[in-house]
N, C-alpha and C positions, 0 to 999 in steps of 0.2 A: 468272756473267754479271752485268753492271752492272744496278742497279735502274732501273726505269722512272722517268723524270722527267716533269714535267707543265708545260704552258704555258697560261696563261689568255689568251684572245684578246679583242680589243676587242668582239667580238660576244657575249661571255659564254660561250664554249665552252672546254672543258678538253681540251687535246690532249696525248696521251701520246707520248713520243719517247725515242729512244736517240741520243746524240751521242758521237762519238769525236773527240778532238782529234788534230791532226797537221798535216802540210804541206798546202798547197793544190795544185790546186783542190779544193774540197770536193765530194765525191760525195754527191748527194741522191737517195734512192730514193723514187719515187712509186708507190704500190701501186694495185691495181685495184679495181673495184667489189665491195664486200663482202669484200675481202681485208684483211689487216692486216700490220703491220710484223714479224710473226713468220714470214712466208712464207719458203719456201726461198730464193728469189732475194735477198730483202732481207738475210737473215741471212748467206747466203754472201758477198754483196758486202761486207757490213760486215767479216767476218773477213778477206777478201782485202785490203780497204783498210787494216785495222789492221796486217796483216803487212807492208804497204808503208810504214807510217808516214804514211798519208794520211787527212785529215779525212773524216768520214762522218756523214750524218744519215739516219735513218729515223723515220717517225712515222705515227700513225693519224689519218686524217681524223675529224672528228666523226661519231658514229654507227657507227664502225668500231673494232674491237679494244678497247683500254683507254680510248679517249677517251670524253667525255661524249656524251649524246644517243643517239637511236635511228636506225637506217638510214632508216626510213620518213620521219623528219622532214627528211632532208637532200636536197640537190640538187647539181648540178654547180657552180653558182655558190658555194654554201656551201663546198664542198671546195676550190674555187679560192681563196676567202678564207683558209681554213685553210693552204693551201700558201704563200700570200704572207706570212702572218703568221709561220709557222714559219721560213721562210727569212730573213725580215727580222730576226727576233729571235734566231735561233740560229746564223746563219752570217755570214761576212763574206768579201769578196773574190770571185774567180771561182768558178763552179760548173760541175760536170759533172752534168747532170740525166739520170737514168735512169728512164723511165716505162713501167710495164707495163699494158697493156690501157687501162682508163679513166685510169690514171696517164699514158699516152701523151697522151691529150687534155689532161690537167692540165699536162703538160710543154709542150704547144703554147700553151696559155693563158698559161703563165708566160713563154713567149718573147715574147708580145705585151705582157705587163705589165711585164717588167723585162729586156729583151734585153741591156742593158748588163752584167748580172751573169753571163750564160751564156757559158761558154767552149767547151762542147760538149754534145751531146745524143745519147742512145741511147734508142730506144723498142723495146719488145718487144710485138708484137701490138697496136700502137696502135689505139685505137678512137675516133677523133674523131667527133663528131656522132652518136654511136650512138643517143641518145634520139630523134632525129628520123628518121635514115636507117635505123635498125634497128627500134626499138620502134614509133614512130608509123606508119612506112611499112608495117609488117606487121600492125598492129592491124586486126581485123575491125570492122565497123560496131557490133557488139554491145560489143566492148571499148572502142571510142571512146565509146559511150554510157555504159558503166560508169564511165569516168573522170569524166563529168559528174555522174552520179547517185550513185555510191558514193565517188568520189574516188581510186580506185586500181584496178589490175588485178593479178593474180597470174600470173607467168610461170615456167614450169619452167626449170631450169638443168641443163646437162650436168655441172656441177662442184660444186654444193652445193645447199642447200635452195632452194625457189622464191624468185624475186625479187618483192617488192611494189613495183610501179612506180606512183607517185602522179602525179596531175594536175599538182602543183607541179613535179615533176621534168621532165615533158614541157615545160611552159610555160617553166620557167627554162632548160632546155636550149636553147631557141630563141634565148635571149639570149647563149649561149656558143659558138655555131657558129664553126668555124675554117676550113671548106672552101668557104665562100661568098665570102669576100672575100680580098684579098691576104694571104698568109702568108709572111713573110720570115723565114728562118732563117739569119742571117749568121754562122754558126759551123759547125764540122764536125758532121755529123749522120749517124747510122747507124740505119736502120730494120731491125729483125729480125722475121721472120715465118715461122711454120711452115706448111707446105702442108696438114697434117692438122688445122689449127685449125678447130673447129666453131663458135667464138664470133665470130671475126673472119676474114673472107675475104681471100684474097690480092688480090682485086679492090680491097678497101679499102686495102690497103697500096700498091698501084700508084696508086690515085687520089690518095693522100696524096703520094707521090713526085712525081706529075705536077703537083699543085696548088702545092706549096710551092716557094719560090725560095731558092736558096743556091748558093754556089760549090763546096761540098764535101759532097755528099749522096749516099748510097748506100743501096740496099735489098738485103738479103740474104735470100733465100728458102731455107728449110731443109726439105728433103724429109722428110715423115713426122713432123715435129715438131708437137706439139699446142699448145693454148692455154697450158698450164702453162709450157712452155719451160724446164723446170727439171731435166732430167736432166744427167748429167755433161758430155756434149759441148755441150749448149746453154749451160750455165753458163760453159764455157770460151769459147764464142763471145761471150757477154756481156762477159767480161773482156777479150777481144781488141778488142771494139768500143770499150770505154772507153779502152783504151790508144791506139787509133787516133785517137779524137777529141781526146785530150790531146796528140797529136803526138809520142808516144814511139815510137822505132823500136828 
């Protein structure tokens, strides 16, 4: 496997990445919260793109994987900055953006920041606005008070160690919301969602579909698929979705 490379950002963060050269459009994988670029979906898609001779980029947000910083220091806006810098510095031409969970929110933020670069988008259990509609909306009065007094709360996860959710993450998240104002996705989009997902509900997926505007947008619900969406059949569905948004028959 190729060695990890690093990119210094204008914000002083050091981002780890793997980039494969090839034909366009470049596939960019955006991982989830506390995930990293060594996850099953990212590595599988990279191998699939390489076999096709297609350019591919996967990277770690700051505070994730091999990149600098700690998770607790970061927030949605920081990781959006990381995404914009990585794409601006490491890719050229049209992009196929594949975003998983929080990476789906990042993909939507990218669509607002540089829509001219995106040729197609695939999201997997996209979690837009989860800091507000998931975390903050479910916090008890005691947890909200703890954000002010301690600066963070600790939340259990079905998939890994507990999340430390900081006051900064909640407050910054309110500046990154995408489901309150117009969300134009003027390119082919495929939203993939498992019905057994305990982290992102099917209601969230339907809300995103209803809210966003675009001429070629579809939601695929996969019965009994969980949040990982990374078994063999699910990986095949991701490949098919990428092919669809590229317009290949």
